[in-house]
C-alpha positions in Angstrom: -3.0 -15.0 21.9 -4.4 -15.7 25.2 -3.3 -13.0 27.6 -3.4 -12.1 31.2 -3.3 -8.6 32.6 -1.1 -8.7 35.6 -3.2 -6.1 37.6 -6.3 -8.2 37.1 -7.9 -5.8 34.8 -9.4 -7.4 31.7 -10.8 -5.6 28.6 -12.9 -3.2 30.7 -14.4 0.0 29.3 -13.5 3.0 31.3 -15.3 5.4 29.0 -12.0 7.2 28.3 -9.9 6.2 25.3 -7.2 7.5 23.0 -9.8 9.5 21.0 -11.2 11.5 24.0 -8.3 11.4 26.5 -7.1 14.8 25.2 -9.1 17.4 23.2 -8.3 20.1 20.7 -6.6 20.3 17.3 -3.1 20.8 18.8 -3.5 17.7 20.9 -3.8 15.8 17.6 -1.2 17.6 15.5 1.5 17.2 18.2 0.5 13.9 19.7 3.1 11.2 20.3 0.4 8.5 20.6 1.0 6.0 17.8 -2.8 5.4 17.4 -3.6 9.1 16.8 -0.6 9.3 14.4 -2.0 6.3 12.5 -5.4 7.9 12.3 -3.9 11.2 11.0 -1.9 9.3 8.4 -5.1 7.4 7.4 -7.1 10.7 7.0 -4.2 12.3 5.0 -3.6 9.3 2.8 -7.3 9.0 1.9 -7.5 12.7 1.1 -4.6 12.4 -1.3 -6.2 9.2 -2.7 -9.3 11.3 -3.4 -7.2 13.8 -5.3 -5.3 11.2 -7.3 -8.6 9.3 -8.0 -10.3 12.4 -9.4 -7.2 13.0 -11.7 -7.6 9.3 -12.8 -11.3 9.9 -13.7 -10.2 12.9 -15.7 -7.7 10.7 -17.6 -10.3 8.0 -18.3 -12.8 10.6 -19.4 -10.3 11.9 -21.9 -9.7 8.4 -23.3 -13.4 7.7 -23.8 -13.0 8.9 -27.4 -9.9 8.5 -29.7 -9.7 12.2 -30.6 -8.2 13.6 -27.4 -10.9 16.3 -27.1 -10.9 17.0 -23.4 -7.2 18.0 -22.7 -4.4 19.2 -24.9 -1.5 16.7 -25.2 0.6 18.8 -22.8 -2.2 19.0 -20.2 -2.8 15.3 -20.5 0.9 14.6 -19.7 0.7 16.9 -16.7 -2.4 15.3 -15.4 -1.2 11.7 -15.6 2.3 12.7 -14.2 0.7 14.3 -11.1 -1.8 11.4 -10.8 1.1 8.9 -10.8 3.3 10.9 -8.4 0.4 11.4 -5.9 -0.7 7.8 -6.0 2.8 6.3 -5.7 4.6 8.6 -3.3 1.7 10.0 -1.2 -0.8 7.1 -1.2 0.6 3.6 -2.0 3.9 3.8 -0.2 2.5 4.9 3.2 -1.0 3.3 2.6 -0.7 0.4 5.0 2.6 0.7 7.0 2.0 4.3 8.1 -1.7 3.9 8.7 -2.7 0.4 9.9 1.0 -0.4 10.8 1.3 2.6 13.1 -2.0 1.8 14.8 -1.8 -2.0 15.1 1.9 -2.7 15.5 2.4 -1.7 19.2 -1.0 -3.3 20.1 0.0 -6.6 18.5 3.3 -6.5 20.4 1.5 -5.9 23.7 3.5 -2.7 24.3 2.5 1.0 25.0 3.9 2.7 21.9 6.6 2.5 19.2 10.2 2.7 20.3 10.6 6.4 19.3 7.3 8.2 19.7 8.6 11.7 18.8 10.4 10.3 15.8 7.1 8.8 14.7 5.4 12.2 15.0 8.4 13.8 13.1 7.9 11.2 10.2 4.3 12.3 9.9 5.2 16.0 9.8 8.0 15.3 7.2 5.4 13.4 5.1 3.1 16.4 5.2 5.9 18.8 4.3 7.0 16.7 1.3 3.4 16.4 0.2 3.0 20.2 0.3 5.8 20.5 -2.3 3.9 18.1 -4.6 0.7 20.0 -4.0 2.4 23.3 -4.9 3.5 21.7 -8.2 -0.1 20.5 -8.8 -1.5 24.0 -8.2 1.1 25.8 -10.2 0.6 23.8 -13.4 2.1 20.4 -12.8 5.0 18.7 -14.6 5.0 16.6 -17.7 7.9 14.2 -17.1 5.9 11.1 -16.1 5.8 10.0 -12.5 9.2 8.3 -12.9 10.9 11.6 -13.6 13.0 9.9 -16.4 15.9 12.0 -17.7 16.2 13.8 -20.1 12.6 14.9 -19.6 13.4 16.0 -16.0 16.9 17.4 -16.6 18.6 20.1 -18.6 16.6 22.2 -21.0 13.4 20.1 -20.5 13.1 20.8 -16.8 11.5 23.8 -15.1 11.3 25.0 -11.5 8.2 22.8 -11.0 10.3 19.7 -11.7 12.8 20.8 -9.0 9.9 21.3 -6.5 8.5 17.9 -7.3 11.9 16.2 -6.9 12.5 18.0 -3.6 9.0 16.8 -2.4 9.8 13.2 -3.3 13.2 13.6 -1.6 11.7 14.9 1.6 9.1 12.1 1.6 11.9 9.6 1.6 13.0 10.7 5.1 9.5 9.9 6.4 9.8 6.4 5.0 13.2 5.8 6.5 12.2 7.1 10.0 9.0 5.0 10.0 10.9 1.8 8.9 13.7 2.4 11.5 11.1 2.9 14.3 9.2 -0.3 13.4 12.4 -2.4 13.3 13.5 -1.3 16.7 10.0 -1.7 18.2 9.7 -5.3 16.9 13.2 -6.2 18.2 13.1 -4.5 21.5 9.5 -4.0 22.8 7.7 -7.3 22.5 5.6 -8.2 25.5 6.7 -11.3 27.6 5.8 -14.4 25.6 5.7 -12.7 22.2 8.5 -14.7 20.7 9.6 -14.5 17.0 7.6 -17.7 16.5 4.5 -16.1 17.9 4.7 -12.8 16.0 1.5 -12.1 14.0 2.2 -12.4 10.2 1.2 -8.8 9.8 4.2 -7.8 11.9 6.5 -10.1 9.9 5.3 -8.3 6.7 5.8 -4.9 8.3 9.3 -5.9 9.5 10.4 -7.0 6.0 8.9 -3.8 4.6 10.8 -1.7 7.1 14.1 -3.3 6.1 13.4 -2.4 2.5 12.5 1.2 3.5 15.7 1.7 5.4 18.0 0.1 2.8 16.4 1.2 -0.5 15.1 4.7 0.2 18.5 6.4 0.5 19.3 5.3 -3.1 16.3 7.2 -4.6 16.9 10.1 -2.2 20.5 10.5 -3.5 19.4 10.0 -7.1 16.7 12.8 -6.8 19.2 15.0 -5.1 21.7 14.5 -7.9 19.0 15.3 -10.4 18.1 18.6 -8.6 21.8 19.4 -8.3 22.3 18.8 -12.1 19.3 21.0 -12.9 20.5 23.9 -10.7 24.3 23.8 -11.3 24.3 22.4 -14.9 26.8 19.6 -14.3 26.3 16.5 -16.5 25.2 13.5 -14.5 22.1 12.1 -16.2 21.6 14.7 -19.0 23.1 13.5 -22.3 23.5 17.1 -23.6 25.9 17.7 -20.7 27.7 14.4 -21.1 25.6 12.5 -18.6 24.0 9.1 -18.9 20.2 8.9 -18.8 20.3 5.1 -18.5 22.2 5.5 -15.2 19.2 7.3 -13.8 17.0 4.4 -14.8 19.3 2.0 -12.9 19.3 4.1 -9.8 15.6 4.8 -10.0 14.5 1.1 -10.5 17.0 -0.1 -7.9 14.7 1.7 -5.4 11.5 1.5 -7.3 11.3 -2.2 -7.7 11.9 -2.9 -4.0 9.3 -0.2 -3.2 6.8 -2.3 -5.0 7.2 -4.7 -2.1 7.0 -1.8 0.4 3.5 -1.4 -1.0 2.7 -5.1 -1.4 4.2 -6.8 1.6 2.1 -5.0 4.2 -0.9 -5.9 2.0 0.1 -9.6 2.3 0.4 -9.1 6.1 -3.2 -7.8 6.3 -4.5 -10.7 4.2 -2.7 -13.2 6.4 -4.6 -11.8 9.4 -8.0 -11.5 7.8 -7.8 -15.0 6.1 -7.2 -16.7 9.5 -9.6 -14.8 11.7 -12.5 -14.8 9.4 -12.2 -18.4 8.5 -11.5 -19.5 12.1 -8.5 -21.6 10.9 -4.9 -21.6 12.1 -2.8 -20.2 9.2 -1.5 -22.9 6.9 2.4 -22.8 6.9 3.1 -20.0 9.4 6.9 -20.4 9.1 6.8 -20.5 5.3 4.7 -17.3 5.1 6.9 -15.5 7.6 10.1 -16.6 5.7 8.6 -15.8 2.4 8.1 -12.1 3.5 11.8 -11.9 4.3 12.7 -13.7 1.0 10.6 -11.3 -1.1 12.3 -8.4 0.6 15.7 -9.9 -0.3 15.0 -10.9 -3.9 13.3 -7.6 -4.5 16.7 -5.9 -4.5 18.0 -8.1 -7.3 15.5 -7.7 -10.1 15.3 -4.0 -11.0 16.7 -4.7 -14.4 13.5 -6.3 -15.7 12.1 -2.7 -16.1 15.0 -2.1 -18.6 14.9 -5.0 -21.0 14.6 -2.5 -24.0 17.1 0.0 -22.6 20.1 -1.5 -24.4 21.5 -3.5 -21.5 23.4 -6.7 -22.5 21.6 -9.9 -23.4 23.3 -11.6 -20.4 22.0 -9.0 -18.0 18.5 -9.3 -19.5 18.6 -13.1 -19.1 19.8 -12.9 -15.5 17.2 -10.3 -14.5 14.5 -12.4 -16.2 15.5 -15.5 -14.3 15.6 -13.6 -10.9 12.2 -12.1 -11.6 10.7 -15.6 -12.0 12.4 -16.4 -8.7 10.4 -13.7 -6.8 7.2 -15.5 -7.9 8.1 -18.5 -5.7 7.7 -16.9 -2.2 4.7 -15.0 -3.5 3.1 -18.3 -4.7 3.8 -19.8 -1.2 1.7 -17.0 0.3 -1.2 -17.4 -2.2 -1.2 -21.2 -1.8 -1.1 -20.9 2.1 -4.0 -18.5 2.1 -6.1 -20.8 -0.1 -5.1 -23.8 2.1 -6.1 -21.9 5.2 -9.6 -21.2 3.7 -10.0 -24.9 2.8 -12.5 -26.4 5.3 -12.5 -23.2 7.3 -15.6 -21.8 9.1 -15.7 -18.9 6.6 -17.8 -15.8 7.5 -18.7 -13.9 4.4 -18.4 -10.5 6.1 -16.8 -7.4 4.7 -13.2 -8.2 5.7 -13.5 -11.6 4.1 -15.1 -10.3 0.9 -12.3 -7.8 0.4 -9.8 -10.6 1.2 -11.3 -12.8 -1.5 -11.3 -9.8 -3.9 -7.6 -9.3 -3.2 -6.8 -13.0 -3.9 -8.5 -12.8 -7.3 -7.0 -9.4 -8.3 -3.5 -10.1 -7.0 -3.4 -13.5 -8.7 -4.2 -11.8 -12.0 -1.6 -9.2 -11.4 1.0 -11.7 -10.4 0.4 -14.1 -13.3 0.4 -11.3 -15.9 3.8 -10.3 -14.5 5.2 -13.6 -15.9 4.6 -12.3 -19.5 6.6 -9.1 -18.6 9.4 -11.1 -17.0 9.8 -13.1 -20.2 12.2 -11.4 -22.6 10.5 -12.3 -25.8 7.0 -11.1 -24.8 8.2 -8.1 -22.8 9.7 -6.5 -26.0 6.2 -6.5 -27.5 4.3 -5.6 -24.4 6.7 -2.9 -23.1 5.1 0.6 -22.9 1.7 -0.7 -23.8 -1.5 -0.7 -21.8 -0.7 -4.3 -20.8 1.9 -2.8 -18.4 -0.6 -0.3 -17.1 -3.1 -3.0 -16.4 -0.5 -5.3 -14.7 0.8 -2.4 -12.6 -2.7 -1.5 -11.4 -3.7 -5.1 -10.7 -0.7 -5.6 -8.5 -0.4 -2.2 -6.9 -3.8 -0.6 -6.8 -5.8 -3.8 -6.7 -3.4 -5.5 -4.3 -2.7 -2.6 -2.0 -6.0 -0.9 -2.1 -8.2 -4.0 -1.6 -6.0 -5.1 1.2 -6.1 -1.7 2.8 -9.9 -1.7 2.6 -10.0 -5.3 4.1 -7.7 -4.1 6.9 -9.8 -1.0 7.5 -12.9 -3.1 7.8 -11.1 -5.6 10.0 -9.7 -3.1 12.5 -12.4 -0.4 12.1 -14.2 -1.5 15.3 -10.8 -1.3 17.2 -9.9 2.1 15.6 -13.3 3.8 16.1 -15.1 1.7 18.6 -18.1 1.5 16.2 -19.5 -1.2 13.9 -20.4 -0.4 10.3 -23.4 -1.6 8.3 -22.6 -5.1 6.9 -25.4 -5.0 4.4 -24.1 -1.7 3.0 -20.6 -3.1 2.9 -21.6 -6.0 0.8 -23.4 -3.8 -1.8 -20.4 -1.5 -2.0 -18.1 -4.5 -2.4 -20.0 -5.7 -5.4 -19.9 -2.3 -7.0 -16.2 -1.7 -6.3 -15.2 -5.2 -7.4 -17.1 -5.2 -10.7 -16.0 -1.6 -11.4 -12.4 -2.4 -10.7 -12.2 -5.4 -13.0 -14.2 -3.6 -15.7 -11.7 -0.7 -15.5 -8.4 -2.6 -15.8 -9.1 -6.0 -17.5 -9.9 -4.5 -20.9 -6.5 -2.7 -20.8 -4.8 -6.1 -20.9 -6.6 -6.8 -24.2 -5.9 -3.3 -25.6 -2.3 -3.5 -24.6 -1.7 -7.0 -26.1 -3.1 -5.6 -29.3 -0.6 -2.7 -29.3 -2.4 0.2 -27.5 0.6 2.4 -26.3 0.4 4.0 -22.9 0.7 7.7 -22.2 -1.1 8.6 -25.5 -4.0 11.0 -25.2 -5.1 10.2 -28.8 -5.2 6.7 -30.2 -6.4 4.8 -33.3 -10.2 3.9 -33.3 -9.6 0.1 -33.1 -9.0 0.5 -29.4 -12.1 2.6 -28.7 -14.3 -0.2 -27.3 -11.7 -1.3 -24.7 -11.1 2.3 -23.6 -14.8 2.9 -23.3 -15.3 -0.2 -21.2 -12.4 0.9 -19.0 -13.8 4.4 -18.6 -17.2 3.1 -17.6 -15.6 0.8 -15.1 -13.6 3.6 -13.6 -16.7 5.6 -12.7 -18.4 2.5 -11.3 -15.3 1.8 -9.2 -15.3 5.4 -8.0 -19.0 5.1 -7.0 -18.1 1.9 -5.0 -15.3 3.8 -3.2 -17.6 6.7 -2.3 -20.2 4.2 -0.9 -17.5 2.7 1.3 -16.5 6.1 2.5 -20.1 7.0 3.2 -21.0 4.0 5.4 -17.7 4.1 7.3 -18.2 7.8 8.2 -21.9 7.1 9.0 -20.7 4.4 11.4 -18.6 6.9 13.4 -21.8 8.9 14.3 -24.5 6.2 14.2 -22.9 2.8 14.3 -23.4 0.3 17.1 -20.8 0.2 19.9 -18.1 -2.3 19.0 -17.2 -5.1 21.5 -13.5 -5.4 22.4 -13.2 -8.5 20.2 -16.0 -8.6 17.5 -14.3 -11.2 15.3 -13.0 -13.6 18.0 -9.3 -12.8 17.2 -6.5 -14.3 19.2 -3.8 -11.7 18.7 -3.0 -9.1 21.4 -4.8 -6.0 19.8 -8.1 -7.7 20.6 -7.2 -7.7 24.3 -7.5 -3.9 24.4 -10.9 -2.2 24.8 -12.4 -0.7 21.6 -11.2 2.0 21.1 -8.1 1.4 23.2 -7.1 3.6 26.2 -4.4 6.1 25.7 -1.6 3.7 26.7 -3.2 0.7 24.9 -3.8 -1.8 27.8 -5.3 -1.5 31.3 -2.3 -3.3 32.7 0.9 -5.3 31.7 0.2 -8.0 29.2 1.7 -11.5 29.0 1.2 -13.7 25.9 0.6 -17.4 26.5 -0.4 -18.8 23.1 0.2 -18.1 19.4 -1.8 -15.5 17.4 -3.7 -18.2 15.4 -4.3 -20.8 18.1 -8.1 -20.7 17.8 -10.2 -22.8 20.2 -12.6 -25.3 18.6 -14.8 -23.5 16.1 -18.1 -24.5 17.8 -16.9 -22.9 21.0 -15.2 -19.9 19.4 -17.9 -18.4 17.1 -19.3 -15.3 18.8 -17.2 -15.9 21.9 -15.2 -13.1 23.4 -12.4 -13.6 25.9 
């Protein structure tokens, strides 16, 4: 987006920025600057990711041999439950919207902040409060219900006080999600700079917008469900517990009515990041802007209609199963539109094989595998055989962990110069990419094979015929972990020793590249007017290496 600053001030570099404008811990903890809140979210989410990742390595170490010799069965259940709860509720849901979304959204709109800055801060504090409940549960011995908190494991006689604390933690986290989504919707509607029309909105913001709609509409459902479960446990009234006359399948319906749309709360922002990195790092106008924008909204809408595919073996009617199967295939269409558009954008582009592009290509590979294996699980006949096997575990991780995590890493590399004002080591980034990409695929691809041959999930002992696939998976997980630590290492090193970043290191056309790196406290040196679209690149020959 070509812009003009009305007071005649361009990028500039005043020496002051949002990082050093105010000093002291309290200036961070009680800031209403969206950029600082985004950075705090990023640090907190990555800390929880480290905790969840270490638990994952413990699970994989246990599964290296068939005997189950590292943990007892009960401890194993508690470890993977807490791993799942941390990764889903504390990492994947806020991973991109709360971190990169918070930082980038007002910058891309050309505005000073989100619509409700104090509400934004409140959503972070609520997120921390909810996470403290889950951390208390982790420290005090964990829970063994599985991260889905299925009844009757989480109700009646099977539940203890830790289950109630875990449910309350997830309940509180829901409010953080709702407030963030509400804030983003209002900001996009009401605070766009002059010239930022809906047709010029960066695709990252279309993705965040669709995500926010899901957060506002779906999260209350899980909040009420978890509250009812807590109420049932405390008062002893039968809602979901069959021993009290409740219906455990009702819990599954409520749970998945939220939890399938929440898959897109995780995935849609990842799609938005990839739409940005694909275009800027291949110097091509996005192929099919309108189709990609519309597909984000379509995915959000269809996502509410397909929760029943998680319940094909729960005893629902054949007609219900058939309808849910058909609708599930339907959600593949807007997703395929995105994938085809990204590949068409890359075609004949001036592709720069830097870190953001490498992680973008890794995402395309991993998410394609995740999406295509979903077709087997959407098909009634094959789902019956693959249900509750490691095939589902592999599919879930390829879509969620591979999709969201690799997009988050691509986005972090893409906007790192803007967030920190420093450039990282490209050579180190490429080495770490190889290690992480190989490690990731070695971890989860063998699980497809083990699952298709009948390896059940959530078992800490298994028959020896699955040993080879589990050993490959365990070796891969430690290689992947090494790759992630390498990424963390050179990014932290760049903060202290990296070269100073220019305002627009990639030659991007959207508004965030008009601010200095890192941006001043109120984002821009003067009012901003948008004159062109976010992907209207000049001729490649003129554009490479050119800054506004």
